[in-house]
C-alpha positions in Angstrom: -7.6 24.6 -28.5 -5.5 24.4 -24.9 -3.2 26.4 -26.7 -5.7 29.5 -27.1 -7.3 29.2 -23.9 -3.5 29.5 -22.1 -2.6 32.2 -24.2 -5.9 33.9 -24.3 -5.1 38.0 -22.5 -1.8 37.5 -22.0 0.4 40.9 -23.2 3.0 40.4 -25.7 5.4 43.3 -26.9 6.7 46.3 -25.5 3.6 48.1 -26.5 1.4 45.7 -24.6 -0.5 44.7 -26.9 -3.4 42.0 -25.6 -3.7 38.5 -27.6 -7.3 37.9 -28.2 -8.8 34.7 -29.5 -9.8 36.4 -33.4 -6.5 37.1 -33.6 -5.0 34.5 -32.4 -7.1 32.0 -34.8 -6.4 34.5 -37.8 -2.4 33.9 -37.3 -2.9 29.9 -37.0 -5.1 29.8 -39.6 -2.3 31.7 -41.8 0.2 29.1 -41.0 -2.3 25.9 -41.8 -4.2 25.6 -38.4 -7.5 27.0 -39.7 -10.0 27.4 -36.4 -12.9 29.7 -36.7 -13.2 31.8 -33.2 -17.0 30.4 -33.3 -15.7 26.8 -32.8 -13.2 27.8 -30.2 -16.1 29.7 -28.1 -18.4 26.0 -28.8 -16.1 24.4 -27.3 -15.5 26.1 -24.8 -19.1 26.3 -24.0 -19.2 22.2 -24.1 -20.2 20.1 -21.0 -17.3 17.0 -20.7 -18.6 14.2 -22.5 -19.9 10.9 -21.2 -16.3 9.4 -22.2 -14.4 12.6 -20.6 -16.3 11.7 -17.8 -15.5 7.7 -17.0 -11.5 8.8 -17.5 -11.6 11.1 -14.8 -13.3 8.4 -12.4 -10.6 6.2 -13.6 -7.2 8.8 -13.1 -8.8 9.0 -9.4 -9.1 5.4 -8.6 -6.0 4.8 -10.2 -4.1 8.2 -8.7 -5.9 7.6 -5.2 -4.9 4.1 -5.1 -1.3 4.9 -5.8 -1.3 7.5 -2.7 -2.7 5.3 -0.3 -0.7 1.9 -1.5 2.6 3.5 -2.5 4.4 0.4 -3.8 1.3 0.1 -6.0 3.3 2.5 -8.2 5.2 0.2 -9.3 2.8 -1.6 -11.4 1.8 -1.7 -15.0 -1.3 -1.6 -16.7 -2.0 -5.0 -16.5 -1.9 -5.3 -12.6 -3.3 -2.2 -11.9 -6.1 -3.1 -13.9 -6.6 -6.6 -12.0 -6.8 -4.0 -8.7 -9.2 -1.7 -9.5 -11.5 -4.4 -11.1 -11.1 -6.0 -7.2 -12.2 -2.8 -6.0 -15.9 -2.6 -7.9 -14.4 -0.6 -11.1 -15.6 -2.2 -14.1 -13.1 -0.5 -16.7 -11.6 -2.0 -19.9 -7.5 -3.1 -19.6 -7.1 -1.1 -23.1 -8.6 2.1 -20.9 -6.5 1.5 -18.2 -3.2 1.4 -20.4 -4.5 4.2 -22.6 -5.2 6.5 -19.3 -1.7 5.2 -18.0 0.5 6.3 -21.1 -1.7 9.6 -21.1 -0.7 10.0 -17.4 2.9 8.9 -18.0 2.4 6.0 -15.0 4.9 3.5 -15.9 5.0 0.1 -14.2 8.9 -1.1 -12.8 10.3 -3.0 -15.5 12.9 -6.1 -14.7 16.3 -5.4 -15.6 19.0 -7.7 -16.3 22.3 -7.9 -14.3 24.7 -10.8 -13.5 24.4 -13.3 -11.3 27.9 -13.2 -8.9 28.3 -16.7 -8.6 28.4 -18.3 -4.6 30.8 -21.4 -5.3 29.9 -24.4 -3.1 32.0 -25.3 -0.5 33.9 -28.5 -1.3 34.0 -29.4 2.1 30.2 -29.4 2.5 27.9 -32.8 2.3 25.7 -31.6 -0.8 21.9 -33.2 -0.9 20.4 -33.9 -4.5 18.3 -32.5 -6.6 14.6 -33.6 -6.0 12.8 -30.8 -7.8 14.5 -31.0 -10.8 13.4 -27.8 -12.4 10.0 -29.5 -12.1 8.6 -25.9 -9.5 4.8 -27.2 -9.2 3.0 -28.2 -5.7 -0.6 -29.7 -5.4 -0.6 -27.9 -2.2 1.1 -25.6 0.3 3.8 -26.4 2.4 5.3 -29.4 -0.1 8.2 -27.3 -1.8 9.8 -24.1 -0.7 12.2 -22.4 -3.0 14.9 -20.4 -1.3 17.9 -17.6 -2.7 19.0 -14.1 -1.0 20.2 -11.5 -3.3 22.5 -8.2 -2.8 21.6 -4.9 -1.8 23.9 -1.9 -2.5 23.1 1.0 0.3 23.9 4.1 2.1 26.2 2.0 4.5 27.6 -0.5 2.5 26.2 -4.1 1.1 23.2 -5.9 2.7 21.8 -8.9 2.0 17.9 -10.5 1.7 16.8 -14.2 1.9 13.6 -15.1 1.2 12.0 -18.3 1.4 8.8 -19.0 -1.2 6.9 -21.7 -1.3 5.7 -22.7 -4.5 2.1 -23.4 -4.9 1.0 -19.9 -4.5 4.5 -18.0 -5.8 4.2 -16.8 -1.7 6.6 -15.3 0.6 6.6 -17.3 3.7 10.2 -16.2 5.2 13.0 -13.3 4.6 15.6 -11.9 6.8 17.9 -9.1 5.6 21.6 -9.1 7.2 24.4 -7.3 6.7 26.4 -10.0 6.0 26.3 -13.1 3.8 26.6 -16.4 6.1 24.8 -19.5 6.7 23.0 -17.3 9.4 21.0 -15.5 7.1 19.7 -18.4 5.4 19.2 -20.3 8.8 16.8 -17.0 10.0 14.9 -17.1 6.8 13.5 -20.6 7.1 13.2 -19.9 10.6 11.2 -17.2 9.7 9.2 -19.0 7.2 8.6 -22.4 9.8 7.1 -19.6 12.7 4.9 -17.7 10.2 3.2 -21.4 8.7 2.9 -22.9 12.4 1.5 -19.0 13.0 -1.4 -19.8 10.4 -2.3 -23.9 11.8 0.5 -26.1 10.1 1.9 -29.2 13.0 4.4 -31.3 10.8 6.4 -30.7 7.4 6.9 -34.3 6.9 6.1 -33.8 3.1 8.1 -30.4 2.2 11.1 -30.1 0.2 13.5 -27.0 0.4 15.5 -26.1 -2.9 17.9 -23.7 -3.3 21.2 -23.4 -5.1 24.6 -24.8 -4.4 25.5 -22.1 -2.7 28.2 -22.7 0.8 25.4 -20.8 2.8 22.8 -23.4 2.0 25.1 -26.8 2.2 26.7 -25.5 6.0 26.1 -28.0 8.4 23.8 -26.0 10.6 21.6 -25.0 8.3 21.0 -28.7 7.0 20.5 -29.6 10.7 17.7 -27.1 10.9 15.9 -28.5 7.6 16.5 -32.0 9.7 15.2 -31.0 12.7 12.2 -29.7 11.6 11.3 -32.5 9.6 12.0 -30.8 5.8 13.9 -32.7 3.4 16.7 -30.6 1.4 17.3 -30.7 -1.9 20.2 -28.6 -4.4 20.4 -27.6 -7.6 23.4 -28.4 -9.9 26.6 -26.2 -9.5 26.2 -22.9 -12.0 23.0 -23.4 -13.4 20.6 -20.2 -12.3 18.2 -22.2 -14.5 17.8 -25.1 -11.1 16.5 -22.7 -9.1 14.5 -20.2 -10.9 11.8 -19.1 -9.7 13.9 -18.4 -6.5 15.7 -16.1 -8.6 12.5 -14.4 -10.8 10.9 -13.5 -6.3 14.7 -11.9 -6.1 14.2 -9.9 -9.6 10.6 -8.7 -8.4 12.0 -7.6 -4.9 14.9 -5.6 -6.5 12.6 -4.3 -9.4 9.6 -3.3 -7.6 11.7 -2.2 -4.7 15.1 -1.8 -4.1 16.2 -0.4 -7.5 12.9 1.8 -7.9 13.9 4.6 -5.0 16.9 6.5 -3.6 19.4 4.2 -2.4 18.7 2.6 1.5 20.8 4.3 4.3 21.4 0.4 6.0 20.1 -3.0 7.0 17.4 -1.3 9.5 15.7 1.0 6.8 16.0 -1.9 4.4 14.4 -4.6 6.4 11.2 -1.8 7.6 10.9 -1.7 4.0 11.1 -5.2 2.7 8.2 -6.0 5.5 6.4 -3.9 4.1 7.2 -4.9 0.5 6.8 -8.9 1.4 3.1 -8.2 2.7 2.3 -5.9 0.0 3.5 -9.1 -2.5 1.8 -11.5 -0.6 -1.6 -9.4 0.0 -1.7 -7.0 -2.8 -0.3 -8.0 -5.6 -2.1 -10.2 -8.2 0.4 -13.0 -9.5 -0.5 -14.9 -12.9 0.7 -17.5 -11.3 -2.3 -17.4 -9.0 -4.7 -16.7 -12.0 -4.3 -13.1 -11.1 -5.0 -13.4 -7.3 -2.5 -12.9 -4.7 -0.8 -15.5 -2.8 -2.6 -15.1 0.0 -6.4 -15.4 -1.6 -4.9 -18.1 -3.8 -4.0 -20.4 -0.4 -7.2 -19.1 1.1 -9.6 -20.8 -1.8 -7.3 -23.7 -1.6 -7.8 -24.3 2.4 -11.2 -23.1 2.2 -11.6 -26.3 -0.6 -9.9 -28.3 2.1 -12.7 -27.7 4.6 -15.6 -27.7 2.8 -14.9 -31.7 1.5 -12.6 -32.8 4.1 -12.6 -31.0 7.5 -10.4 -33.0 9.3 -7.8 -32.9 6.6 -8.2 -29.0 7.1 -7.1 -28.7 10.5 -3.4 -30.9 10.4 -2.6 -29.4 6.4 
């Protein structure tokens, strides 16, 4: 039907003949696609079905979401479906999968890349592993995991460090820099501490900070910063990525959803601005399966609302 509509009235040949519906139906029928002219005209007169109208509304909602919030373009059908439902659009997940496939919309897929080892400095004191791969916390500010990743820009290599709260997988601190030094990870932890203080946290006595055994995390200045804040340091075993798997998962999401999903950034300043936008998206808009498809911000807010209901005095000091 679409072929006939697209070619009806087109001129063909040197004699200026014009394709008509009858002639095209005749040719198609001769080639095994039997279509009567009356069938085509009935198709043209038919109004859109209820399903077609419903599909159009969902496509429009997805298109609007992807246009207004460009970072949502990295989401697959499942997370897109969750966001649509949270915005009051009652649609089945299979419908979103079908329509996104028809429109050619696909989420970012994780790519496996070799992890460059960061050997520890033998002169640095290395704290014990207090986590032992148990990436679970009963409340915010009980366990933070940290790591940094490499990002190639037009101006050279850049490095992005993240600090993630295990309770709701929320990114609480980050930093982009041009050098892979202890200042990179120290600034990230400073950012995390400041962010939590602005949200009302007054003490970090029950907090563990876990990282790999890279020299940046075993440096004296970094250890002193943790100690000054009352944070217990924890270091995974050497050369074992599973000992810091959660932090590396955040790095992978960052690379796949931001860094590798668009043209190369010009330098540290541009990457830093984009990272700030991605962190806000990750914490506030992106559903997380660990949080039962809530965003990290929403999951934390529900926790504090529950604490405030059960024990108002504890909520003031958490």
